[in-house]
C-alpha positions as a printed Julia matrix, in Angstrom:
161×3 Matrix{Float64}:
 -41.06   48.85   24.03
 -39.2    46.93   26.69
 -36.22   44.85   25.71
 -35.48   41.51   27.28
 -31.83   42.19   27.91
 -32.3    45.3    29.97
 -32.09   47.81   27.16
 -28.55   46.95   26.2
 -27.75   46.39   22.57
 -25.31   43.8    21.44
 -22.84   45.6    19.27
 -19.73   44.08   17.72
 -20.51   40.53   18.68
 -21.26   38.22   15.78
 -24.25   36.0    15.7
 -23.53   32.47   16.72
 -24.81   29.42   14.97
 -26.95   27.16   17.02
 -24.94   24.04   16.22
 -21.3    24.87   16.83
 -21.6    28.03   18.9
 -19.02   29.61   16.69
 -19.5    32.85   14.82
 -21.64   32.33   11.74
 -19.41   34.55    9.6
 -16.21   32.69   10.35
 -15.77   29.69    8.14
 -13.34   27.15    9.45
 -11.82   25.49    6.46
  -9.16   22.89    6.29
  -7.23   22.21    3.13
  -8.97   19.7     0.93
  -6.8    16.66    0.23
  -7.45   15.02   -3.1
  -6.83   11.31   -2.98
  -6.45    9.41   -6.2
  -6.82    5.68   -6.23
  -4.11    5.21   -8.82
  -0.62    6.39   -7.92
   0.36    6.16  -11.59
  -2.03    9.03  -12.36
  -0.5    11.1    -9.59
   3.04   10.37  -10.82
   4.02    8.57   -7.65
   4.89    5.09   -8.9
   6.1     2.71   -6.23
   9.82    2.36   -5.83
   9.63   -1.24   -4.61
   8.22   -4.46   -6.02
   6.97   -7.76   -4.64
   8.68  -10.98   -5.63
   6.49  -14.04   -5.07
   8.8   -16.56   -3.39
   5.87  -18.93   -2.87
   2.1   -18.7    -2.73
   2.32  -17.67    0.94
   5.56  -15.64    0.97
   6.41  -12.42   -0.87
   9.64  -10.46   -0.7
   9.91   -6.7    -1.19
  12.78   -5.62   -3.48
  14.2    -2.36   -4.73
  14.3    -2.7    -8.56
  17.61   -0.81   -8.74
  19.28   -3.67   -6.84
  18.25   -6.26   -9.45
  20.76   -6.99  -12.24
  18.72   -9.29  -14.47
  15.76  -11.64  -14.7
  16.13  -15.14  -16.15
  13.42  -17.6   -17.18
  13.77  -20.95  -15.47
  11.01  -23.26  -16.58
   7.74  -21.69  -15.43
   9.56  -19.57  -12.83
  11.73  -16.46  -12.93
  15.16  -16.14  -11.37
  15.76  -12.64   -9.97
  19.5   -11.96   -9.75
  20.79   -9.43   -7.24
  24.32   -8.62   -6.11
  24.33  -11.67   -3.85
  25.44  -15.09   -5.04
  22.08  -16.76   -4.43
  19.23  -15.52   -6.68
  15.6   -15.3    -5.64
  13.1   -17.39   -7.55
   9.7   -15.93   -8.36
   7.02  -18.58   -8.92
   5.54  -16.62  -11.86
   6.83  -16.9   -15.46
   9.07  -14.18  -16.88
   6.21  -13.03  -19.12
   4.37  -11.81  -16.01
   7.36  -10.53  -14.04
   9.27   -8.59  -16.73
   6.47   -6.05  -17.46
   6.39   -5.16  -13.76
  10.07   -4.23  -13.94
   9.66   -2.32  -17.25
   9.02    1.14  -15.7
  12.26    0.77  -13.72
  14.55    0.47  -16.75
  14.38   -3.24  -17.56
  14.41   -4.4   -21.18
  13.81   -7.88  -22.56
  16.9    -8.88  -24.53
  15.99  -12.51  -25.12
  13.06  -14.81  -24.48
  14.96  -15.97  -21.4
  16.4   -12.67  -20.12
  15.47   -9.14  -19.13
  18.23   -6.79  -17.91
  18.45   -3.61  -15.88
  19.93   -1.15  -18.38
  21.54    0.72  -15.48
  23.69   -2.36  -14.82
  24.93   -2.92  -18.4
  28.68   -2.36  -18.7
  29.56   -3.5   -22.22
  27.87   -4.31  -25.54
  29.97   -6.33  -28.0
  29.81   -8.63  -31.02
  30.14  -12.33  -30.29
  33.0   -14.33  -31.76
  30.9   -15.33  -34.81
  30.64  -11.64  -35.79
  26.88  -11.75  -36.34
  25.26  -11.77  -32.92
  25.58   -9.37  -29.99
  26.05   -9.94  -26.28
  26.28   -7.75  -23.23
  28.26   -7.87  -20.03
  26.86   -6.71  -16.7
  28.64   -4.7   -14.0
  30.65   -6.35  -11.23
  30.19   -8.29   -9.0
  27.81  -10.2   -11.31
  29.94   -9.92  -14.49
  27.46  -12.1   -16.36
  27.6   -12.25  -20.18
  24.15  -12.57  -21.79
  23.25  -13.12  -25.44
  21.0   -10.58  -27.16
  18.35  -11.81  -29.6
  18.61  -10.18  -33.03
  15.05   -8.88  -32.95
  15.58   -7.25  -29.53
  18.85   -5.45  -30.25
  17.22   -2.26  -31.61
  15.0    -1.94  -28.51
  18.02   -2.35  -26.22
  20.03    0.28  -28.11
  17.09    2.7   -27.95
  16.81    2.12  -24.18
  20.53    2.87  -23.83
  20.09    6.16  -25.69
  21.16    5.29  -29.24
  18.54    6.11  -31.84
  18.52    5.04  -35.45
  20.79    2.5   -37.19
């Protein structure tokens, strides 16, 4: 029998695939990257939020820079360190839940505060109601609704009575 390649045998050379001309045995694998559509499932919640200044303008804020949220009619005032607050065109009922995962607690129907910015909790002069004072430079004193006091204390780390 006559061989086509002149009687030489191919030894030690792997077969090549017809498509890639790479050895058939060698598998070229790249790491598989799993992409989830929801970053909450992956534990990578965003660290910034959008404030809707108007229908056509949005501002990106770091939630840690916000001291408190205040209802102002059908809008929400977002108070930062600066003297001039931002105004979100949405009501506080829509904005406050967005800030919830970042340590914000509703203390009144008009206010939600960043618990990382609370400096003092004290009884008001009447001896029945509570209020809180925020850190400088804001130094704002805000009233706490009676039905929201337990939730605020739990958020600050006090459990029970």
